[in-house]
N, C-alpha and C positions, 0 to 999 in steps of 0.2 A: 520881313530884311532880314540875311544872312548875318550872322553874328560875328565877329572881328578873332574868335576862334579858327575857323574853317580859313577864314582870308591866312594866317599866321601856320599854317597844317601846310598849306599851300606852298606856302612860300617858303617852310622852311624843305621842303618836298623837292623845288625848282632848286636852292640853294647846293640841295647834296646831290641831285643830279651832275650839275654844275662843277663840283665837288670832284664826283667822279670821275665827270668827263677830262680835267684836267686830270687826275691823276691818274688812269689808263690808257689810256689814246695818247697815239704817239705822232697822228701828223699835228702841224701844229694851227692848222687852219679850224680842225674842231674843238681843237684845245679854244684857241680864238673865242669860238662861239659856246663855248661853255665858259669862261671870261663873263660874257656877256648874259650868259643866261644865269650868276648869281650877280650879275649888277641890278637885271628885270627882278629878280627874288626878295631884294633888298627893296630897289619900288614898291612893291608891292604891300611890304611889312609899312614902307612909309605913309603909305594912302589907306593901310589898313587903322592904322595908329592913328591919322588924323582923322578919315571919319571915325572914330569910337568917341575922340575928343572933342570932335566941333571944332577943331582949330585949323586954320589954313599951314603954318609951319613945314608940319609934312609932305602936305603938296608941291613947298615949297621949295625943300630937300630934293622932292623928286626931280621939279624941272633943272633943279643943278645938276643934280646926277647924271641925266639925257645929258646934261649942255657934257657934260664931261666924257660919259660914255659918247656923243658923234663924235667930238675929237678922236677919241681914243680911236674910232673903228678906223677915221679918215688916215690917221698917221700907221694906224697896226695895219694896214690892208696895203699901205707903201712898202712897209719894211719888208711883210709877206711877198710883194709881188717884186722885190728889188733882189729877196734870196731866190726868189725860184730862180729869176732871170742870170743871175750870178752860179747858183748853185747846181741848179734843175731838176732840185728834191726840193721838197718842203718838209721832208718827214726829220722826225728830233732826232732820232738815234743817228743820223748820218751828219747832222746839223752843231753835233754835239761843241764840231773846232771851226772855230770859224776863224782859219786861217787863211791871211789873201795867198 
């Protein structure tokens, strides 16, 4: 059996990688994937705590987070495609002014 601390350390590392991706990268798609990485890190922490406590509350929270993340993916990718069609780029530095 793997200790819960290992899962929490992995979750923290994944979350920090996601934060670094959001802060450092300029591509909107990479930033979007970094946000998804942070959500998955939170899911891993929920599952680790749920398995440590023996309850199902953490796994239920993961189910809801995954549902919200799926809706976010649909809306976010639709926004990215629309922005790319109108501006011909998804670089954050060139999109800082969203004027029509």
